[in-house]
C-alpha positions as semicolon CSV with decimal commas, in nm:
position;residue;x (nm);y (nm);z (nm)
1;V;0,000;0,000;0,000
2;Q;0,120;0,353;-0,079
3;L;0,035;0,645;0,149
4;Q;0,026;1,008;0,042
5;A;0,004;1,274;0,313
6;S;-0,112;1,624;0,228
7;G;-0,269;1,934;0,377
8;G;0,025;2,086;0,558
9;G;0,109;2,452;0,543
10;L;0,189;2,770;0,731
11;V;-0,071;2,880;0,986
12;Q;-0,090;3,105;1,289
13;A;-0,120;2,995;1,649
14;G;-0,480;2,911;1,732
15;D;-0,565;2,813;1,375
16;S;-0,693;2,478;1,257
17;L;-0,564;2,248;0,984
18;R;-0,675;1,913;0,848
19;L;-0,423;1,669;0,713
20;S;-0,519;1,392;0,474
21;C;-0,356;1,058;0,409
22;A;-0,474;0,895;0,088
23;A;-0,396;0,528;0,039
24;S;-0,358;0,344;-0,288
25;G;-0,272;-0,008;-0,390
26;R;-0,516;-0,177;-0,155
27;T;-0,787;-0,097;0,092
28;I;-0,686;0,022;0,437
29;S;-1,014;-0,085;0,596
30;T;-0,834;-0,369;0,778
31;Y;-0,534;-0,158;0,880
32;T;-0,495;0,041;1,197
33;M;-0,382;0,385;1,089
34;G;-0,168;0,633;1,276
35;W;-0,017;0,979;1,263
36;F;0,328;1,078;1,383
37;R;0,533;1,395;1,365
38;Q;0,898;1,485;1,375
39;G;1,018;1,829;1,469
40;P;1,367;1,969;1,411
41;E;1,629;1,763;1,594
42;R;1,358;1,554;1,761
43;D;1,255;1,190;1,746
44;R;0,945;1,088;1,554
45;E;0,655;1,122;1,797
46;F;0,333;0,921;1,804
47;L;0,021;1,138;1,789
48;A;-0,288;0,929;1,724
49;S;-0,417;0,598;1,593
50;I;-0,752;0,459;1,485
51;R;-0,815;0,087;1,513
52;W;-0,930;-0,097;1,203
53;S;-1,193;-0,315;1,372
54;D;-1,406;-0,061;1,557
55;D;-1,255;0,287;1,492
56;T;-1,141;0,317;1,853
57;T;-0,897;0,606;1,875
58;F;-0,588;0,666;2,088
59;Y;-0,401;0,991;2,140
60;A;-0,076;1,114;2,282
61;D;-0,124;1,339;2,584
62;S;0,036;1,626;2,395
63;V;-0,251;1,643;2,144
64;K;-0,546;1,493;2,329
65;G;-0,842;1,726;2,310
66;R;-0,695;1,927;2,021
67;F;-0,636;1,666;1,748
68;T;-0,884;1,416;1,607
69;I;-0,808;1,119;1,384
70;L;-1,081;1,002;1,148
71;R;-1,103;0,753;0,865
72;D;-1,320;0,734;0,554
73;N;-1,293;0,379;0,427
74;P;-1,487;0,433;0,102
75;K;-1,237;0,708;0,016
76;N;-0,946;0,500;0,149
77;T;-0,834;0,806;0,340
78;V;-0,744;0,896;0,697
79;Y;-0,750;1,248;0,835
80;L;-0,595;1,436;1,123
81;Q;-0,800;1,735;1,229
82;M;-0,579;1,973;1,425
83;N;-0,731;2,256;1,626
84;S;-0,583;2,523;1,852
85;L;-0,244;2,484;1,690
86;K;0,064;2,597;1,881
87;P;0,414;2,689;1,761
88;E;0,541;2,369;1,923
89;D;0,322;2,171;1,682
90;T;0,560;2,272;1,403
91;A;0,692;1,951;1,248
92;V;0,675;1,718;0,952
93;Y;0,366;1,503;0,991
94;Y;0,357;1,141;0,876
95;C;0,077;0,892;0,835
96;A;0,138;0,522;0,877
97;A;-0,041;0,189;0,847
98;D;-0,026;-0,117;1,070
99;S;-0,126;-0,430;0,879
100;S;-0,091;-0,674;1,169
101;G;-0,463;-0,689;1,239
102;L;-0,394;-0,687;1,611
103;S;-0,628;-0,501;1,842
104;R;-0,364;-0,332;2,057
105;P;-0,310;0,037;1,973
106;P;0,026;0,073;1,798
107;R;0,224;0,364;1,944
108;Y;0,576;0,289;1,822
109;R;0,736;0,332;1,481
110;Y;0,830;-0,035;1,452
111;E;0,466;-0,139;1,480
112;Y;0,380;0,028;1,149
113;D;0,457;-0,132;0,813
114;Y;0,388;0,149;0,569
115;W;0,465;0,521;0,582
116;G;0,370;0,827;0,385
117;Q;0,626;1,082;0,277
118;G;0,534;1,352;0,530
119;T;0,380;1,695;0,506
120;Q;0,522;2,008;0,671
121;V;0,317;2,200;0,925
122;T;0,451;2,532;1,047
123;V;0,273;2,728;1,318
124;S;0,378;3,088;1,370
125;S;0,329;3,272;1,697
């Protein structure tokens, strides 16, 4: 499966942005999907995941209440709705797919098999 992330850009603090991750090559309806980000000189950080079987979502504490992960299986697309953006949210954002079919929420890079190329989000103060 190929993943294409888009929707990044330059916004001001307090603004909202919605990222998209379009999949091709096969359906992602049986994949748990996730979003990560990597800021300058920082490790790639888990943000959110949505389980394939029941759409249960999991969030990192840093974005809980501000970010929402959603999936649209007919469109083979996953979204990350980001509200109340802060300058510290500035990073390259990546979507990823976990094809294991397991029910546990994947929070680590090694648990994901496929990755998109990343989209830059810059939040100015």
